[in-house]
Z-matrix of the N, CA and C atoms (Angstrom, degrees):
N
C 1 1.449
C 2 1.516 1 109.19
N 3 1.288 2 114.80 1 147.34
C 4 1.448 3 122.04 2 174.36
C 5 1.513 4 106.53 3 -139.17
N 6 1.306 5 116.83 4 122.18
C 7 1.463 6 121.32 5 -176.72
C 8 1.523 7 111.79 6 55.44
N 9 1.339 8 116.93 7 37.18
C 10 1.460 9 121.59 8 174.73
C 11 1.515 10 115.72 9 83.27
N 12 1.318 11 119.25 10 -1.63
C 13 1.466 12 121.10 11 -178.53
C 14 1.526 13 110.00 12 -105.31
N 15 1.317 14 117.00 13 130.54
C 16 1.463 15 121.17 14 177.73
C 17 1.528 16 109.41 15 -73.96
N 18 1.322 17 116.23 16 146.96
C 19 1.452 18 120.59 17 177.02
C 20 1.518 19 109.48 18 -77.40
N 21 1.315 20 115.91 19 138.39
C 22 1.465 21 121.34 20 177.13
C 23 1.519 22 111.70 21 -93.96
N 24 1.330 23 116.82 22 -26.86
C 25 1.464 24 120.65 23 -177.24
C 26 1.521 25 110.05 24 -140.70
N 27 1.324 26 116.59 25 125.99
C 28 1.457 27 121.79 26 176.95
C 29 1.521 28 109.54 27 -128.69
N 30 1.314 29 114.18 28 154.80
C 31 1.455 30 120.53 29 171.40
C 32 1.514 31 108.01 30 -116.20
N 33 1.313 32 115.12 31 133.69
C 34 1.457 33 122.11 32 175.02
C 35 1.519 34 105.93 33 -100.97
N 36 1.319 35 116.07 34 120.58
C 37 1.459 36 121.12 35 -176.76
C 38 1.525 37 107.72 36 -103.17
N 39 1.318 38 115.42 37 98.34
C 40 1.460 39 122.33 38 -179.05
C 41 1.511 40 110.67 39 134.93
N 42 1.328 41 116.40 40 122.34
C 43 1.458 42 121.54 41 -174.86
C 44 1.508 43 115.24 42 -105.52
N 45 1.332 44 117.66 43 21.31
C 46 1.461 45 120.77 44 174.08
C 47 1.520 46 110.07 45 -76.83
N 48 1.314 47 116.34 46 -173.85
C 49 1.466 48 120.89 47 -175.96
C 50 1.531 49 112.47 48 -57.53
N 51 1.334 50 118.18 49 -46.19
C 52 1.461 51 121.24 50 -176.78
C 53 1.525 52 111.07 51 -68.21
N 54 1.315 53 117.87 52 -43.17
C 55 1.465 54 120.57 53 177.54
C 56 1.516 55 111.99 54 -62.01
N 57 1.313 56 116.65 55 -42.70
C 58 1.461 57 120.55 56 179.75
C 59 1.531 58 110.67 57 -66.39
N 60 1.324 59 117.22 58 -41.01
C 61 1.471 60 120.06 59 178.35
C 62 1.529 61 110.50 60 -61.75
N 63 1.333 62 117.37 61 -44.29
C 64 1.467 63 120.53 62 179.20
C 65 1.528 64 111.32 63 -66.54
N 66 1.320 65 116.97 64 -40.18
C 67 1.462 66 120.34 65 177.24
C 68 1.516 67 112.01 66 -63.97
N 69 1.314 68 116.65 67 -42.72
C 70 1.460 69 122.18 68 177.10
C 71 1.530 70 110.19 69 -59.07
N 72 1.316 71 116.79 70 -46.03
C 73 1.465 72 121.88 71 -179.71
C 74 1.527 73 111.40 72 -63.18
N 75 1.328 74 117.16 73 -44.19
C 76 1.465 75 120.16 74 178.21
C 77 1.524 76 111.10 75 -61.99
N 78 1.327 77 117.24 76 -46.92
C 79 1.462 78 120.95 77 -180.00
C 80 1.526 79 111.44 78 -62.61
N 81 1.328 80 116.56 79 -40.02
C 82 1.465 81 120.88 80 179.62
C 83 1.522 82 112.06 81 -65.67
N 84 1.334 83 116.50 82 -21.42
C 85 1.460 84 121.19 83 178.50
C 86 1.528 85 112.50 84 -98.52
N 87 1.322 86 116.64 85 18.57
C 88 1.455 87 121.25 86 172.28
C 89 1.517 88 116.05 87 83.68
N 90 1.330 89 117.93 88 10.79
C 91 1.457 90 121.12 89 178.25
C 92 1.527 91 108.46 90 -89.96
N 93 1.318 92 116.82 91 131.61
C 94 1.463 93 121.45 92 175.66
C 95 1.528 94 106.95 93 -65.29
N 96 1.337 95 117.18 94 111.61
C 97 1.459 96 121.68 95 -169.14
C 98 1.521 97 111.13 96 -123.92
N 99 1.329 98 114.70 97 124.32
C 100 1.456 99 122.07 98 175.41
C 101 1.527 100 107.62 99 -117.96
N 102 1.316 101 116.69 100 126.74
C 103 1.457 102 122.72 101 -178.57
C 104 1.516 103 109.72 102 -107.36
N 105 1.327 104 116.28 103 134.19
C 106 1.461 105 121.57 104 174.28
C 107 1.516 106 109.13 105 -101.65
N 108 1.333 107 115.55 106 127.61
C 109 1.462 108 122.05 107 174.34
C 110 1.520 109 107.84 108 -121.61
N 111 1.317 110 116.36 109 135.81
C 112 1.466 111 121.10 110 178.43
C 113 1.527 112 110.93 111 -62.68
N 114 1.320 113 115.90 112 -35.01
C 115 1.456 114 121.26 113 -177.20
C 116 1.526 115 110.07 114 -87.99
N 117 1.336 116 118.61 115 117.17
C 118 1.476 117 120.85 116 179.83
C 119 1.524 118 113.22 117 -56.92
N 120 1.329 119 117.91 118 -34.71
C 121 1.468 120 120.11 119 -179.21
C 122 1.525 121 111.43 120 -68.08
N 123 1.318 122 118.09 121 -32.04
C 124 1.464 123 121.41 122 176.42
C 125 1.524 124 109.58 123 -69.54
N 126 1.328 125 116.94 124 -46.56
C 127 1.472 126 120.62 125 178.66
C 128 1.525 127 110.41 126 -59.65
N 129 1.306 128 116.89 127 -42.67
C 130 1.469 129 120.43 128 -179.28
C 131 1.531 130 111.53 129 -65.37
N 132 1.322 131 117.75 130 -42.42
C 133 1.467 132 120.90 131 179.35
C 134 1.529 133 110.94 132 -63.23
N 135 1.323 134 116.84 133 -41.19
C 136 1.467 135 120.31 134 178.68
C 137 1.517 136 110.23 135 -66.35
N 138 1.315 137 115.98 136 -45.82
C 139 1.466 138 121.14 137 -175.76
C 140 1.531 139 112.75 138 -68.41
N 141 1.307 140 117.23 139 -40.87
C 142 1.472 141 120.27 140 -173.42
C 143 1.525 142 114.41 141 -96.05
N 144 1.341 143 116.36 142 -38.59
C 145 1.469 144 119.68 143 -174.39
C 146 1.524 145 113.14 144 -110.15
N 147 1.324 146 117.17 145 -3.95
C 148 1.471 147 122.86 146 179.52
C 149 1.524 148 111.72 147 56.72
N 150 1.335 149 113.88 148 47.29
C 151 1.456 150 120.72 149 176.03
C 152 1.525 151 109.08 150 -153.72
N 153 1.328 152 115.60 151 159.58
C 154 1.458 153 121.79 152 173.82
C 155 1.527 154 107.23 153 -125.97
N 156 1.343 155 116.21 154 84.62
C 157 1.461 156 119.49 155 -175.34
C 158 1.523 157 113.57 156 -67.28
N 159 1.320 158 118.22 157 -17.34
C 160 1.459 159 121.57 158 -178.72
C 161 1.529 160 111.25 159 -80.89
N 162 1.343 161 117.21 160 -49.15
C 163 1.459 162 120.49 161 -172.02
C 164 1.532 163 115.20 162 -111.13
N 165 1.324 164 117.88 163 -16.83
C 166 1.474 165 120.35 164 179.57
C 167 1.532 166 108.69 165 -144.95
N 168 1.332 167 117.27 166 61.59
C 169 1.467 168 120.78 167 -175.44
C 170 1.524 169 112.20 168 -64.67
N 171 1.320 170 114.63 169 145.74
C 172 1.454 171 120.79 170 174.87
C 173 1.519 172 115.40 171 81.95
N 174 1.316 173 117.91 172 4.36
C 175 1.463 174 121.00 173 179.86
C 176 1.527 175 108.71 174 -110.07
N 177 1.328 176 116.35 175 119.94
C 178 1.470 177 121.23 176 176.89
C 179 1.528 178 108.16 177 -76.73
N 180 1.323 179 116.02 178 125.75
C 181 1.458 180 121.51 179 -178.03
C 182 1.518 181 111.19 180 -94.35
N 183 1.327 182 115.47 181 151.98
C 184 1.461 183 120.71 182 -179.46
C 185 1.533 184 109.27 183 -58.63
N 186 1.330 185 117.68 184 134.03
C 187 1.470 186 120.12 185 -176.74
C 188 1.522 187 114.46 186 -64.56
N 189 1.332 188 118.49 187 -17.81
C 190 1.463 189 120.20 188 178.95
C 191 1.528 190 112.34 189 -81.01
N 192 1.329 191 118.28 190 -13.63
C 193 1.461 192 121.46 191 177.99
C 194 1.527 193 108.47 192 -69.81
N 195 1.324 194 115.51 193 123.71
C 196 1.469 195 121.09 194 178.24
C 197 1.522 196 108.85 195 -111.10
N 198 1.336 197 116.31 196 156.04
C 199 1.464 198 120.03 197 -177.71
C 200 1.521 199 110.78 198 -139.13
N 201 1.320 200 114.64 199 156.06
C 202 1.459 201 122.70 200 178.50
C 203 1.519 202 108.81 201 -148.76
N 204 1.310 203 117.31 202 158.72
C 205 1.464 204 121.19 203 171.61
C 206 1.529 205 110.28 204 -110.81
N 207 1.326 206 116.32 205 10.97
C 208 1.473 207 121.94 206 178.05
C 209 1.534 208 108.38 207 -107.29
N 210 1.323 209 117.27 208 110.25
C 211 1.456 210 121.91 209 -175.64
C 212 1.527 211 111.76 210 -58.20
N 213 1.306 212 118.02 211 -34.33
C 214 1.464 213 120.89 212 -178.63
C 215 1.536 214 112.63 213 -63.80
N 216 1.325 215 117.50 214 -23.86
C 217 1.462 216 120.78 215 178.05
C 218 1.526 217 112.24 216 -65.63
N 219 1.318 218 117.19 217 -23.01
C 220 1.464 219 121.59 218 -174.88
C 221 1.525 220 114.01 219 -88.42
N 222 1.312 221 118.08 220 -9.88
C 223 1.464 222 122.56 221 -167.40
C 224 1.520 223 115.38 222 -66.09
N 225 1.311 224 119.15 223 -22.87
C 226 1.465 225 121.18 224 -175.69
C 227 1.526 226 113.78 225 -80.49
N 228 1.310 227 118.46 226 -1.47
C 229 1.467 228 121.83 227 -176.61
C 230 1.524 229 111.53 228 -62.93
N 231 1.328 230 114.85 229 154.12
C 232 1.466 231 121.03 230 174.31
C 233 1.524 232 111.10 231 -76.33
N 234 1.324 233 116.79 232 -30.29
C 235 1.458 234 122.35 233 -178.45
C 236 1.528 235 108.49 234 -149.90
N 237 1.335 236 115.13 235 161.19
C 238 1.453 237 121.09 236 -176.43
C 239 1.529 238 110.05 237 -128.61
N 240 1.319 239 115.39 238 137.22
C 241 1.459 240 122.23 239 168.10
C 242 1.526 241 104.97 240 -103.46
N 243 1.307 242 117.22 241 111.76
C 244 1.459 243 121.86 242 -173.48
C 245 1.518 244 108.88 243 -98.74
N 246 1.352 245 115.45 244 110.65
C 247 1.458 246 121.17 245 -170.91
C 248 1.533 247 110.55 246 -127.31
N 249 1.312 248 115.92 247 36.71
C 250 1.458 249 122.44 248 179.88
C 251 1.529 250 108.20 249 -90.30
N 252 1.343 251 119.18 250 139.97
C 253 1.462 252 120.28 251 177.48
C 254 1.537 253 111.22 252 -53.28
N 255 1.315 254 116.13 253 145.06
C 256 1.468 255 122.23 254 -174.30
C 257 1.535 256 112.46 255 -52.89
N 258 1.309 257 118.20 256 -35.09
C 259 1.473 258 120.11 257 -176.99
C 260 1.518 259 113.65 258 -71.27
N 261 1.322 260 117.51 259 -16.32
C 262 1.465 261 121.19 260 -179.13
C 263 1.521 262 112.16 261 -114.43
N 264 1.330 263 116.95 262 -2.80
C 265 1.457 264 121.15 263 -174.43
C 266 1.512 265 114.22 264 -58.31
N 267 1.323 266 117.60 265 -48.43
C 268 1.463 267 121.17 266 -176.46
C 269 1.532 268 111.75 267 -58.08
N 270 1.322 269 116.90 268 -44.77
C 271 1.463 270 121.07 269 -179.05
C 272 1.527 271 111.16 270 -61.65
N 273 1.315 272 116.31 271 -45.15
C 274 1.468 273 120.38 272 -178.80
C 275 1.533 274 110.39 273 -70.03
N 276 1.331 275 117.64 274 -40.08
C 277 1.469 276 120.57 275 176.98
C 278 1.519 277 111.03 276 -59.44
N 279 1.322 278 116.68 277 -44.95
C 280 1.470 279 120.89 278 179.99
C 281 1.526 280 111.74 279 -63.22
N 282 1.325 281 117.07 280 -34.05
C 283 1.467 282 120.32 281 178.27
C 284 1.523 283 111.54 282 -71.67
N 285 1.314 284 117.57 283 -36.00
C 286 1.463 285 121.92 284 -174.97
C 287 1.526 286 113.34 285 -86.94
N 288 1.319 287 118.01 286 -33.86
C 289 1.467 288 122.22 287 -174.08
C 290 1.530 289 114.32 288 -51.55
N 291 1.325 290 119.92 289 -47.61
C 292 1.476 291 118.19 290 -178.21
C 293 1.531 292 113.54 291 -72.24
N 294 1.309 293 117.45 292 -13.08
C 295 1.468 294 121.67 293 -178.42
C 296 1.526 295 112.29 294 -91.80
N 297 1.328 296 117.06 295 -29.21
C 298 1.466 297 122.47 296 -174.92
C 299 1.529 298 110.04 297 -84.98
N 300 1.334 299 115.21 298 160.31
C 301 1.466 300 118.94 299 178.65
C 302 1.520 301 110.10 300 -70.57
N 303 1.314 302 116.15 301 147.59
C 304 1.462 303 121.10 302 178.27
C 305 1.527 304 108.89 303 -63.26
N 306 1.308 305 116.33 304 139.79
C 307 1.456 306 121.01 305 178.52
C 308 1.510 307 114.87 306 80.63
N 309 1.320 308 117.53 307 12.43
C 310 1.468 309 120.40 308 179.37
C 311 1.524 310 109.83 309 -66.10
N 312 1.327 311 117.82 310 135.16
C 313 1.465 312 120.21 311 174.35
C 314 1.533 313 110.25 312 -70.21
N 315 1.325 314 115.50 313 134.37
C 316 1.462 315 121.84 314 179.00
C 317 1.526 316 107.73 315 -128.25
N 318 1.331 317 115.60 316 110.23
C 319 1.467 318 120.95 317 176.62
C 320 1.523 319 107.93 318 -88.58
N 321 1.317 320 115.56 319 116.88
C 322 1.460 321 121.47 320 178.35
C 323 1.526 322 107.92 321 -82.61
N 324 1.326 323 115.83 322 118.01
C 325 1.462 324 121.12 323 -172.61
C 326 1.522 325 112.77 324 -115.26
N 327 1.325 326 117.54 325 3.86
C 328 1.463 327 121.82 326 179.91
C 329 1.514 328 109.71 327 -104.17
N 330 1.311 329 115.54 328 143.78
C 331 1.458 330 119.19 329 175.87
C 332 1.520 331 108.95 330 -99.05
N 333 1.300 332 115.54 331 166.22
C 334 1.454 333 120.30 332 176.37
C 335 1.513 334 112.27 333 119.42
N 336 1.328 335 113.78 334 -179.94
C 337 1.453 336 120.97 335 176.76
C 338 1.518 337 108.67 336 -128.24
N 339 1.306 338 115.05 337 154.83
C 340 1.460 339 120.96 338 175.83
C 341 1.531 340 107.01 339 -77.21
N 342 1.314 341 117.98 340 119.18
C 343 1.463 342 121.67 341 -173.90
C 344 1.521 343 112.97 342 -58.77
N 345 1.314 344 117.50 343 -45.17
C 346 1.456 345 120.12 344 -174.09
C 347 1.530 346 112.62 345 -65.59
N 348 1.336 347 117.49 346 -35.10
C 349 1.462 348 120.39 347 -175.00
C 350 1.524 349 113.36 348 -109.51
N 351 1.331 350 117.72 349 -18.82
C 352 1.459 351 121.30 350 -174.35
C 353 1.522 352 112.92 351 74.91
N 354 1.328 353 117.19 352 12.74
C 355 1.465 354 121.82 353 -177.09
C 356 1.524 355 111.27 354 -85.05
N 357 1.338 356 114.44 355 147.36
C 358 1.461 357 121.28 356 170.98
C 359 1.526 358 108.82 357 -77.45
N 360 1.342 359 117.92 358 162.11
C 361 1.462 360 120.05 359 179.69
C 362 1.536 361 113.96 360 -54.89
N 363 1.327 362 118.28 361 -32.32
C 364 1.472 363 119.62 362 179.57
C 365 1.526 364 111.10 363 -64.95
N 366 1.316 365 117.12 364 -39.08
C 367 1.465 366 120.56 365 177.35
C 368 1.516 367 112.02 366 -68.18
N 369 1.325 368 115.82 367 -40.44
C 370 1.464 369 120.13 368 177.78
C 371 1.526 370 109.49 369 -62.99
N 372 1.327 371 117.43 370 -43.91
C 373 1.466 372 121.04 371 178.57
C 374 1.527 373 110.40 372 -60.27
N 375 1.323 374 117.70 373 -43.50
C 376 1.465 375 121.24 374 -179.47
C 377 1.524 376 111.44 375 -59.36
N 378 1.326 377 116.96 376 -34.87
C 379 1.464 378 120.08 377 179.80
C 380 1.527 379 112.71 378 -83.64
N 381 1.323 380 116.54 379 -43.55
C 382 1.468 381 120.50 380 -172.28
C 383 1.523 382 113.87 381 -85.91
N 384 1.332 383 117.51 382 -25.66
C 385 1.472 384 121.76 383 -176.74
C 386 1.528 385 107.57 384 -144.10
N 387 1.321 386 118.15 385 64.93
C 388 1.466 387 121.04 386 -171.78
C 389 1.526 388 114.77 387 -64.25
N 390 1.309 389 118.51 388 -20.11
C 391 1.461 390 121.19 389 179.93
C 392 1.523 391 112.72 390 -79.09
N 393 1.318 392 117.66 391 -11.32
C 394 1.464 393 121.62 392 -177.60
C 395 1.527 394 110.77 393 -72.84
N 396 1.320 395 115.83 394 150.15
C 397 1.466 396 122.06 395 172.14
C 398 1.528 397 106.14 396 -95.32
N 399 1.341 398 117.79 397 111.14
C 400 1.466 399 119.96 398 -173.05
C 401 1.521 400 113.69 399 -80.23
N 402 1.320 401 114.07 400 146.97
C 403 1.458 402 123.87 401 170.68
C 404 1.524 403 106.13 402 -142.51
N 405 1.318 404 116.57 403 160.52
C 406 1.462 405 120.59 404 178.56
C 407 1.520 406 108.03 405 -130.91
N 408 1.334 407 116.04 406 129.21
C 409 1.461 408 122.98 407 175.88
C 410 1.521 409 107.48 408 -110.84
N 411 1.338 410 116.41 409 128.34
C 412 1.455 411 119.99 410 -176.95
C 413 1.520 412 110.66 411 -141.66
N 414 1.333 413 115.92 412 153.04
C 415 1.463 414 123.39 413 -177.98
C 416 1.502 415 112.79 414 -79.96
N 417 1.302 416 116.58 415 -160.14
C 418 1.458 417 127.80 416 32.97
C 419 1.529 418 112.75 417 -89.15
N 420 1.290 419 114.85 418 134.10
C 421 1.457 420 120.40 419 176.06
C 422 1.526 421 108.90 420 -166.98
N 423 1.305 422 115.26 421 166.00
C 424 1.455 423 121.87 422 174.86
C 425 1.524 424 107.90 423 -122.98
N 426 1.318 425 116.40 424 139.69
C 427 1.461 426 121.45 425 -176.89
C 428 1.533 427 111.65 426 -54.85
N 429 1.318 428 117.22 427 -46.79
C 430 1.472 429 120.55 428 -178.01
C 431 1.528 430 110.58 429 -60.96
N 432 1.328 431 117.89 430 -42.07
C 433 1.468 432 120.87 431 179.16
C 434 1.521 433 111.08 432 -62.15
N 435 1.332 434 117.04 433 -43.48
C 436 1.467 435 121.04 434 179.06
C 437 1.532 436 109.61 435 -63.27
N 438 1.323 437 116.85 436 -46.51
C 439 1.467 438 120.69 437 -178.33
C 440 1.524 439 112.30 438 -64.03
N 441 1.326 440 116.97 439 -31.91
C 442 1.461 441 120.48 440 179.81
C 443 1.522 442 113.15 441 -87.30
N 444 1.322 443 116.86 442 -2.11
C 445 1.464 444 120.80 443 178.38
C 446 1.516 445 113.64 444 77.66
N 447 1.321 446 117.52 445 20.61
C 448 1.459 447 121.27 446 178.53
C 449 1.532 448 110.16 447 -77.63
N 450 1.324 449 117.27 448 157.14
C 451 1.471 450 119.28 449 179.95
C 452 1.529 451 111.27 450 -61.10
N 453 1.293 452 115.63 451 133.45
C 454 1.461 453 122.54 452 178.37
C 455 1.516 454 107.88 453 -158.91
N 456 1.310 455 117.06 454 176.29
C 457 1.465 456 120.15 455 179.76
C 458 1.515 457 109.95 456 -141.82
N 459 1.314 458 115.84 457 140.48
C 460 1.455 459 122.02 458 172.13
C 461 1.523 460 107.84 459 -138.49
N 462 1.311 461 115.48 460 159.51
C 463 1.444 462 121.66 461 178.13
C 464 1.518 463 108.29 462 -123.53
N 465 1.319 464 116.40 463 137.21
C 466 1.454 465 122.02 464 176.16
C 467 1.523 466 107.86 465 -115.09
N 468 1.323 467 115.92 466 123.66
C 469 1.458 468 121.31 467 177.69
C 470 1.519 469 108.24 468 -114.49
N 471 1.325 470 116.79 469 132.45
C 472 1.468 471 121.35 470 -179.84
C 473 1.524 472 108.69 471 -147.15
N 474 1.304 473 115.73 472 148.24
C 475 1.463 474 118.03 473 175.38
C 476 1.515 475 108.95 474 -72.44
N 477 1.307 476 117.26 475 154.93
C 478 1.457 477 122.01 476 178.13
C 479 1.518 478 108.49 477 -77.55
N 480 1.329 479 116.05 478 115.80
C 481 1.458 480 121.45 479 -178.66
C 482 1.512 481 108.37 480 -103.31
N 483 1.301 482 116.92 481 111.81
C 484 1.464 483 121.41 482 178.73
C 485 1.527 484 109.27 483 -83.75
N 486 1.345 485 115.96 484 145.13
C 487 1.462 486 117.90 485 179.45
C 488 1.495 487 111.71 486 -82.36
C-alpha cells in the first residue's frame, strides 16, 4: 500500500525461491503479479506448469502468477518486489530504472552486501535507481514456508511518502 491504496499490479524481480514465494503469495491474494527470472527455463516452468523445479521444487504455485525472462515486460507495474542477489542487483536495477515509472515503490527483499562497494541494497538502489521509493522487507522466514502458507513473520519498512 502507498497512501492507503492497495497495489493492483506488482512485478517480482528475481526468480529464486524467495522471489517465487513472494510472487505466489501476491498472486494468491488477488494482485496481478508478473515475475522476472533471469533463466528462461525457470520463467517458462512458472508460466506454463505453475512450478519452479529449480529453486522451489515440489511447491504448486498459484495459477495467476505469470513469469517472463524479459525485464522490460515488468516495467508497467505499480510497485516492485526486488529479490535479486546483492551481487547482481545494481545491474538489474540499472536495466529496469529507465523503463519503470518515476517514483515507483521498490521493496528490497534480498539480504547481503555488494562485494565490490560494501554497500547495502538501499545504497545501491539510491545510486542505480534514484527515482524509486525504497522499502525493505526482511524475515525471519523461509521461502518454502511462505509458499506453503505456513506461519512466518516478515517486517516491511518504508519511508512515509506524502502525496
